[in-house]
DORORO-530133 format. One line per 4 residues: their letters; for each residue z negated, x negated, y negated of C-alpha. Coordinates in nm, 4 decimals. Each point is the difference from the previous one (the first is absolute). Layout:
A) Z:X:Y | ... $
This chain:
MALW) 2.2041:-15.3235:-30.5998 | -0.1295:-0.0810:0.3375 | -0.2599:0.1872:0.1524 | -0.2586:-0.3108:-0.0283 $
DSIT) 0.1129:-0.0941:-0.2861 | -0.2231:0.3424:-0.1407 | -0.2506:-0.0575:0.1957 | -0.3765:-0.1760:-0.1125 $
FGQF) -0.2031:0.1240:0.2411 | -0.2460:-0.2704:0.1438 | 0.0357:-0.1893:-0.3393 | -0.3257:-0.0713:-0.2085 $
IPGD) 0.0542:0.0578:-0.3562 | -0.2481:-0.2069:-0.1809 | -0.1634:0.1492:-0.3020 | -0.3620:0.0895:-0.1970 $
SVIH) -0.0126:0.3738:0.0266 | -0.2808:0.1836:0.1455 | 0.1380:0.0768:0.2886 | 0.1163:-0.3838:0.0677 $
RLDP) -0.3981:-0.0723:-0.0919 | -0.1171:0.2809:0.2586 | -0.1526:-0.1422:0.3476 | 0.2654:0.0135:0.2574 $
RTKL) -0.2385:0.1970:0.2112 | 0.0123:0.3053:-0.2746 | 0.3603:-0.0396:0.0045 | -0.0040:0.0363:0.3935 $
LMVL) -0.2414:0.3054:-0.0309 | 0.2328:0.1667:-0.2775 | 0.3173:-0.0634:0.2179 | -0.1184:0.1079:0.3641 $
GCVV) -0.2077:0.3172:-0.1582 | 0.3664:0.1104:-0.1636 | 0.1427:-0.0595:0.3013 | -0.2632:0.1561:0.2568 $
LAAI) 0.0478:0.3012:-0.2569 | 0.3654:0.0265:0.0091 | -0.0314:-0.0362:0.4076 | -0.2197:0.2784:0.0838 $
TLNL) 0.0968:0.2294:-0.2442 | 0.3390:0.1933:-0.0419 | -0.0994:0.1582:-0.3746 | 0.2362:-0.0462:-0.2908 $
LTYV) -0.2767:0.0341:-0.2646 | -0.1868:-0.3242:0.2042 | 0.3084:-0.2111:-0.0017 | 0.0538:0.1074:-0.3596 $
ILIS) -0.3594:-0.1135:-0.0573 | 0.0331:-0.3328:0.2372 | 0.3291:-0.1126:-0.2065 | -0.1413:0.0380:-0.3351 $
FLAF) -0.2890:-0.2170:0.1210 | 0.2450:-0.2595:0.1154 | 0.1954:0.0248:-0.3571 | -0.3055:-0.0109:-0.1823 $
IFIL) -0.1378:-0.3077:0.2052 | 0.3595:-0.1451:-0.0825 | 0.0135:0.0573:-0.3864 | -0.3056:-0.2257:-0.0498 $
SALP) 0.1304:-0.2420:0.1988 | 0.2399:-0.0473:-0.3129 | 0.2778:-0.1225:0.2556 | 0.3589:0.0870:-0.1355 $
YLLL) 0.0780:0.3769:0.1184 | 0.3657:-0.1350:0.1452 | -0.1776:-0.1871:0.2739 | -0.1232:0.3618:0.1331 $
FKNL) 0.3265:0.1180:0.0036 | 0.1640:-0.2883:0.1440 | -0.2350:0.0776:0.2787 | -0.0016:0.3197:0.0284 $
KSFF) 0.4484:0.0135:-0.0016 | -0.0154:-0.2664:0.2947 | -0.1645:0.3134:0.2190 | 0.2667:0.2835:-0.1632 $
WLFL) 0.1780:0.0519:0.2886 | -0.2754:0.0235:0.2148 | -0.1776:0.2612:-0.2027 | 0.3459:0.1723:0.0271 $
IIFF) 0.0332:-0.0464:0.3894 | -0.4011:0.1883:0.0322 | 0.0692:0.2628:-0.2126 | 0.3291:0.0903:0.1435 $
FQIL) -0.1399:-0.0199:0.3670 | -0.2864:0.2262:-0.0946 | 0.2082:0.2122:-0.1463 | 0.3143:0.0396:0.2635 $
FTSD) -0.2509:-0.0419:0.2936 | -0.2784:0.2403:-0.0740 | 0.0255:0.2939:0.2018 | -0.0519:0.3629:-0.1406 $
TTKA) 0.3040:0.1785:0.0288 | -0.1703:0.3232:-0.0911 | -0.0212:-0.1136:-0.3640 | 0.2835:-0.2140:-0.0210 $
IIHF) 0.1665:-0.0093:-0.3916 | 0.3244:-0.1503:0.1836 | 0.1066:0.0298:0.3355 | 0.3356:-0.2024:0.1436 $
GFIN) -0.0135:-0.0455:0.4055 | -0.2954:-0.2278:0.0982 | -0.0760:-0.0431:-0.4342 | -0.3230:0.2335:-0.1374 $
ITQI) -0.0763:-0.1043:-0.3394 | -0.3396:0.1902:-0.0694 | -0.2633:0.0052:-0.2723 | -0.2299:-0.2008:0.3228 $
GIHN) 0.2367:-0.2294:0.0228 | 0.0609:-0.0877:-0.3861 | -0.3914:0.0690:-0.0505 | -0.0794:-0.3361:0.3000 $
GILY) 0.2631:-0.2034:-0.1509 | -0.1355:-0.0077:-0.2943 | -0.3474:-0.0502:0.1242 | 0.0818:-0.2628:0.2587 $
TLRL) 0.2511:-0.2188:-0.2816 | -0.3578:-0.0182:-0.2582 | -0.1727:-0.1040:0.3269 | 0.2096:-0.2475:0.0393 $
CVFI) 0.0106:-0.0572:-0.4079 | -0.3742:-0.0576:-0.0191 | -0.0029:-0.2313:0.3081 | 0.2949:-0.2390:-0.1283 $
FGAV) -0.1696:0.0369:-0.3612 | -0.3368:-0.0916:0.0950 | 0.1133:-0.3092:0.2084 | 0.2381:-0.0914:-0.3200 $
VLSL) -0.2781:-0.0069:-0.2565 | -0.2067:-0.1790:0.2578 | 0.2146:-0.3088:0.0386 | 0.1135:0.0231:-0.3401 $
TTSP) -0.3611:-0.0462:-0.1685 | -0.1742:-0.1987:0.3039 | 0.0991:-0.3716:0.1063 | 0.0082:-0.0276:0.3377 $
MDLT) -0.3145:-0.2362:0.0366 | -0.2012:0.2372:-0.1760 | 0.1626:0.2653:0.2283 | -0.0929:-0.2194:0.2993 $
DGIF) -0.3836:-0.0506:-0.1127 | -0.0356:0.3659:-0.0870 | 0.1174:0.0948:0.3654 | -0.1881:-0.2539:0.1499 $
KFLS) -0.3326:0.1229:-0.2089 | 0.0364:0.3632:0.1763 | 0.0902:-0.1470:0.3386 | -0.2938:-0.2371:0.0382 $
PLKK) -0.2946:0.2164:0.1430 | 0.2603:0.0158:0.2751 | -0.0414:-0.3522:0.0722 | -0.2715:0.0605:0.1942 $
LKFP) 0.2046:0.1918:0.2520 | 0.2035:-0.2621:0.0584 | 0.2881:0.1044:-0.2079 | 0.2472:-0.2212:-0.1369 $
VQEL) -0.1170:0.0444:-0.3912 | 0.1651:-0.3123:-0.1523 | 0.3110:-0.0296:0.2373 | 0.0873:0.3903:-0.0892 $
SLIT) -0.0991:-0.0713:-0.3753 | 0.2797:-0.3112:0.0285 | 0.2615:0.1725:0.1874 | -0.0021:0.2716:-0.2977 $
MISL) -0.0256:-0.2712:-0.2900 | 0.3332:-0.1846:0.2244 | 0.2039:0.3286:0.0433 | -0.0494:0.1016:-0.4088 $
RFVP) 0.1299:-0.3497:-0.0934 | 0.3225:-0.0003:0.2528 | 0.0904:0.3426:-0.1551 | 0.0980:-0.1449:-0.3106 $
LLLE) 0.1197:-0.3042:0.1866 | 0.2172:0.1887:0.1847 | 0.1639:0.1668:-0.2507 | 0.0744:-0.2644:-0.2590 $
EASN) 0.1293:-0.1821:0.3357 | 0.2264:0.2914:0.0448 | 0.1128:0.0230:-0.3441 | 0.0795:-0.3903:-0.0129 $
LRKA) 0.2220:0.0322:0.3242 | 0.1565:0.2494:-0.1436 | 0.0729:-0.1461:-0.3126 | 0.1691:-0.3200:0.2297 $
QLSR) 0.1983:0.2513:0.1843 | 0.1451:0.1254:-0.3560 | 0.0961:-0.3305:-0.1340 | 0.1742:-0.0679:0.3445 $
GASF) 0.2432:0.3257:-0.0850 | -0.2086:0.2397:0.2210 | -0.0183:0.3514:-0.1592 | -0.3019:0.2686:0.0670 $
EGGI) 0.1796:0.2913:-0.1824 | 0.1085:0.3676:0.1203 | -0.1827:0.2758:0.1266 | -0.3719:-0.0031:0.1779 $
IQRT) 0.1947:-0.0529:0.3573 | 0.1925:-0.2523:-0.1260 | -0.2741:-0.2075:-0.1270 | -0.1836:0.0602:0.2363 $
KKTI) 0.2567:-0.2198:0.2545 | 0.0584:-0.2624:-0.3039 | -0.3770:-0.0852:0.0212 | -0.0699:0.0014:0.3877 $
PLLI) 0.1173:-0.3697:-0.0258 | -0.2668:-0.1291:-0.2399 | -0.2321:0.1581:0.2826 | 0.0099:-0.3359:0.2437 $
PLFI) -0.0247:-0.2411:-0.2783 | -0.2811:0.1698:-0.1386 | -0.2051:0.0234:0.3403 | 0.1368:-0.3714:0.0798 $
SSFR) -0.1852:-0.0971:-0.3657 | -0.3235:0.2905:0.0910 | -0.0977:-0.2237:0.2755 | 0.0332:-0.3490:-0.1245 $
KADD) -0.2215:0.1234:-0.2758 | -0.2300:0.1472:0.2559 | -0.0051:-0.3439:0.1918 | -0.0487:-0.1962:-0.3065 $
LALA) -0.2978:0.1854:-0.0995 | -0.1169:-0.0479:0.3524 | -0.0003:-0.3832:-0.0653 | -0.1708:0.0472:-0.3422 $
LDAR) -0.3122:0.2069:0.1300 | -0.0078:-0.3136:0.3544 | 0.0437:-0.2299:-0.3029 | -0.2838:0.1342:-0.1321 $
GFRS) -0.2121:0.0178:0.2325 | -0.0211:0.3682:0.0241 | -0.2081:0.1794:0.2816 | -0.0201:0.3358:0.0758 $
KEER) -0.3677:0.0681:0.1227 | -0.1649:-0.2378:-0.2198 | -0.1937:0.1222:-0.3461 | 0.1226:-0.0140:-0.2830 $
TSYQ) -0.1263:0.0469:-0.3879 | 0.1694:0.1478:-0.2835 | 0.1329:-0.1843:-0.3381 | -0.0678:0.3123:-0.1756 $
KLEF) -0.2866:0.2426:0.0096 | 0.0734:0.3409:-0.0133 | -0.2458:0.2139:-0.1750 | -0.0060:0.3449:-0.1531 $
KIND) 0.0010:0.0579:-0.3483 | -0.0417:0.2653:-0.2143 | 0.3928:0.1069:-0.0173 | -0.0023:0.0100:0.3641 $
YVFL) -0.2872:0.2624:0.0309 | 0.1594:0.1932:-0.2916 | 0.3471:0.0041:0.1926 | -0.1878:0.0975:0.3200 $
GLLI) -0.1630:0.2659:-0.1785 | 0.3323:0.1321:-0.0913 | 0.1239:0.0045:0.3448 | -0.2871:0.1930:0.1606 $
FIIF) 0.0466:0.2572:-0.2779 | 0.3418:0.0231:0.1319 | -0.0715:-0.0073:0.3322 | -0.2303:0.3123:-0.0476 $
ICLW) 0.2559:0.1990:-0.1894 | 0.2303:-0.0804:0.2341 | -0.1989:0.0907:0.3309 | -0.1344:0.3096:-0.2222 $
II) 0.3770:0.0999:-0.0245 | 0.0693:-0.0174:0.3400 $
């Protein structure tokens, strides 16, 4: 199975769970809170708490567990690279468990490898939960509401929100386009089997038509925006009014509780 066939990042899965019905600002705050806590700490227990909290949110979303597995599986090699880089390049020769030439495997290296791998897992887990349970339009509205006070400072809030939505929508579109190109090549007798290096070399010829297709889609999008009278500096109204409800306050309260626990542990 190709890599892009197993990635669902950036895709929204409609649902009627309590997580789907939350205000997008609530989900943004929960994910950002977990990401910031993971970035400022190197405490193993903190990472366990954050991953457990994100897993709890994913369970409440009532989404198939296979979606989460497919997304995390796509980053498996990145997890391994970070883990082994920390093991091999953490210098502490006085407490080396294994010493062979310039390679020193230490307890600190193993400890750091686990911590930084879990940190990356929190980042990816949070992004997956947010993208699967929040439509790009809702996410754009949430970002716009968050940044709206910056409009007084002449910050391009509307443009940034639009760019965020377009970027999120382009991820699944490019993955789908890459999958279609691969299937077209397979129908013409191409082979993508072999080891990692061989499959990488055979995948490179797909990049050129993929880039051409992405530029064509970007040009079509620009024409569509212009045809609909899009102007970057004009005020706009929103069809959907965002309001915090009881469930939003409950989850925000849970987030504050977890933040206090993590800060106390640190």
